[in-house]
C-alpha positions in Angstrom: -77.8 -89.2 5.4 -77.2 -91.4 8.3 -74.2 -91.8 10.2 -73.7 -95.1 12.5 -71.2 -94.8 15.9 -70.0 -98.0 17.2 -67.8 -97.1 19.8 -67.0 -100.3 20.6 -66.0 -101.6 17.1 -62.1 -100.8 16.7 -61.5 -100.5 13.0 -58.0 -99.3 13.3 -55.5 -97.4 15.8 -54.4 -93.8 15.1 -50.9 -93.6 15.7 -50.3 -90.6 18.4 -47.8 -89.1 15.9 -50.5 -87.7 13.8 -51.1 -85.4 16.0 -49.8 -82.3 16.5 -49.6 -78.1 16.3 -49.1 -75.8 13.8 -48.2 -71.9 13.7 -49.5 -70.0 11.0 -48.8 -66.4 9.5 -51.6 -64.9 11.2 -51.5 -61.4 12.9 -48.6 -61.7 15.2 -48.4 -65.4 15.1 -45.2 -65.9 13.4 -43.4 -62.3 13.2 -43.4 -60.5 16.5 -44.5 -63.7 18.1 -42.8 -66.5 17.6 -39.8 -65.0 15.2 -38.8 -61.7 16.7 -35.5 -61.5 14.3 -31.8 -62.3 15.4 -31.3 -58.4 16.5 -34.1 -58.8 19.2 -33.4 -57.9 22.6 -36.2 -60.7 23.6 -34.1 -64.0 23.9 -34.0 -65.8 20.9 -31.6 -68.5 18.6 -31.3 -67.9 15.1 -34.7 -65.2 15.4 -37.0 -68.0 16.7 -37.8 -67.1 20.4 -36.3 -68.9 23.1 -39.2 -68.8 25.6 -41.7 -69.9 22.8 -39.6 -72.7 21.5 -39.0 -74.0 25.5 -43.2 -73.6 26.0 -43.6 -75.9 23.0 -41.3 -78.7 24.3 -44.0 -79.1 27.3 -46.7 -79.8 24.6 -48.0 -82.8 24.7 
């Protein structure tokens, strides 16, 4: 197999909106991480940690 890379040849524009982030139910990424439940002493809105939501807003 051979791959030819031609960086100066533009075939198409890749829209920046297709890039993003995701959170997956791995370990404590969601439960105990992003989602703490509405009755948690950690500041939250509908169970979602407000500090994490604010930090995610700044990711570009």
